C-alpha positions as CSV (number, residue, x, y, z in Angstrom):
1,M,-29.7,-7.9,-6.4
2,N,-28.7,-4.9,-5.9
3,L,-25.2,-3.8,-8.2
4,N,-23.8,-1.5,-5.4
5,I,-23.5,-4.3,-3.3
6,L,-22.1,-6.5,-6.0
7,A,-19.6,-3.3,-6.7
8,Y,-18.9,-3.2,-3.5
9,V,-18.2,-6.8,-2.6
10,L,-16.1,-7.0,-5.7
11,Y,-14.2,-4.0,-5.0
12,L,-13.1,-4.6,-1.5
13,G,-12.1,-8.3,-2.4
14,I,-9.9,-7.2,-5.1
15,M,-8.5,-4.5,-3.1
16,I,-8.3,-6.2,0.2
17,F,-6.2,-9.1,-1.8
18,I,-4.1,-6.6,-3.5
19,I,-3.0,-4.6,-0.5
20,V,-2.2,-8.0,0.9
21,Y,-0.3,-9.6,-1.6
22,V,1.4,-6.1,-2.2
23,G,2.1,-5.5,1.0
24,R,4.0,-9.2,2.2
25,L,5.9,-8.8,-0.9
26,F,7.2,-5.1,0.2
27,Y,7.7,-6.5,3.6
28,R,9.9,-9.6,2.2
29,N,11.9,-8.1,-0.6
30,G,12.1,-4.6,1.9
31,R,13.7,-6.4,4.6
32,V,17.2,-5.9,2.9
33,F,17.1,-2.0,2.7
34,I,15.9,-1.2,6.2
35,M,18.6,-4.0,7.1
36,S,21.1,-1.6,5.8
37,L,20.0,1.0,7.2
38,F,20.9,-0.7,10.9
39,K,24.3,-1.9,9.9
40,G,23.1,-5.5,9.7
41,D,21.1,-5.2,13.0
42,A,17.9,-8.2,12.9
43,T,15.6,-6.7,15.4
44,Q,15.6,-3.5,14.8
45,T,15.0,-3.5,11.2
46,D,12.0,-6.5,12.1
47,H,10.7,-4.1,14.6
48,L,11.1,-1.2,11.9
49,N,9.5,-3.5,8.8
50,N,6.8,-4.8,11.4
51,I,5.3,-1.1,12.1
52,L,5.9,-0.1,8.6
53,L,3.2,-3.0,7.2
54,L,1.1,-2.1,10.0
55,A,0.9,1.4,8.8
56,Y,0.5,0.2,5.1
57,Y,-2.2,-2.1,5.7
58,L,-4.2,0.8,8.1
59,F,-4.2,3.3,5.5
60,N,-4.5,1.3,2.3
61,I,-7.5,-0.8,3.8
62,G,-8.8,2.3,5.6
63,Y,-9.1,4.4,2.5
64,A,-10.6,1.3,0.4
65,F,-13.3,1.4,3.0
66,V,-13.5,5.5,3.0
67,K,-13.7,4.9,-0.6
68,L,-17.3,3.0,-0.5
69,R,-19.3,6.4,1.0
70,F,-18.3,8.3,-1.8
71,W,-19.3,5.5,-4.1
72,T,-21.7,7.2,-7.4
73,S,-25.1,4.4,-7.8
74,V,-24.3,1.9,-10.1
75,T,-27.1,1.4,-12.1
76,D,-26.1,-0.7,-14.5
77,T,-23.2,-3.0,-16.0
78,E,-21.4,-0.4,-17.6
79,I,-21.4,1.9,-14.6
80,L,-20.0,-1.3,-12.8
81,V,-17.5,-2.0,-14.6
82,S,-16.3,1.6,-14.8
83,S,-16.5,2.7,-10.7
84,L,-14.6,-0.5,-10.4
85,G,-12.2,0.1,-12.8
86,T,-12.0,4.2,-12.0
87,N,-11.8,3.1,-8.2
88,L,-8.9,0.2,-8.2
89,G,-6.9,2.7,-10.3
90,I,-6.7,5.2,-7.7
91,L,-6.2,3.0,-5.2
92,I,-3.4,1.2,-7.4
93,L,-2.0,4.2,-7.9
94,I,-1.7,5.6,-4.4
95,L,0.1,1.9,-3.3
96,A,2.7,3.2,-6.0
97,V,3.5,6.6,-5.4
98,T,3.6,5.2,-1.3
99,H,5.8,2.6,-2.6
100,Y,8.5,4.7,-4.4
101,F,7.7,7.6,-2.0
102,N,9.1,5.1,0.4
103,M,11.5,3.9,-1.6
104,A,13.2,7.5,-1.7
105,M,13.3,8.5,1.7
106,I,14.8,5.0,2.3
107,F,17.5,6.0,-0.9
108,Y,17.6,9.3,1.2
109,L,18.5,8.1,4.5
110,S,21.2,5.6,3.5
111,K,22.7,8.5,1.4
112,R,22.0,10.8,4.5
113,H,23.5,7.9,6.9
114,K,26.9,7.3,4.7
115,I,27.9,10.9,4.4
116,I,27.5,11.3,8.0
117,I,29.6,7.9,8.7
118,H,32.2,9.3,7.0
119,H,32.9,12.8,8.0
């Protein structure tokens, strides 16, 4: 079996699992933060949360597939493990940065929202 194909299958399987798992986790736990921005309006919160989850899936799964185009040729197991580790690490780093950016935006919007209400 071609090691490139094995690398692609392992990479996509692991990444899709991680992306879906983390997406569901953020979707479930992030609802509280979004709800505070919409003053308890569950309908608006759920709509925005669904849009954020869809955008998250499209962005990250799309990136995972695009990353395959720039994959180095895998000729032995050492390169296979190295390629998997590097590419998985980069995508997990992107997930973390995206999450912290979103949390910072929610924090900023909630602070701004409180300042506008008090004035």
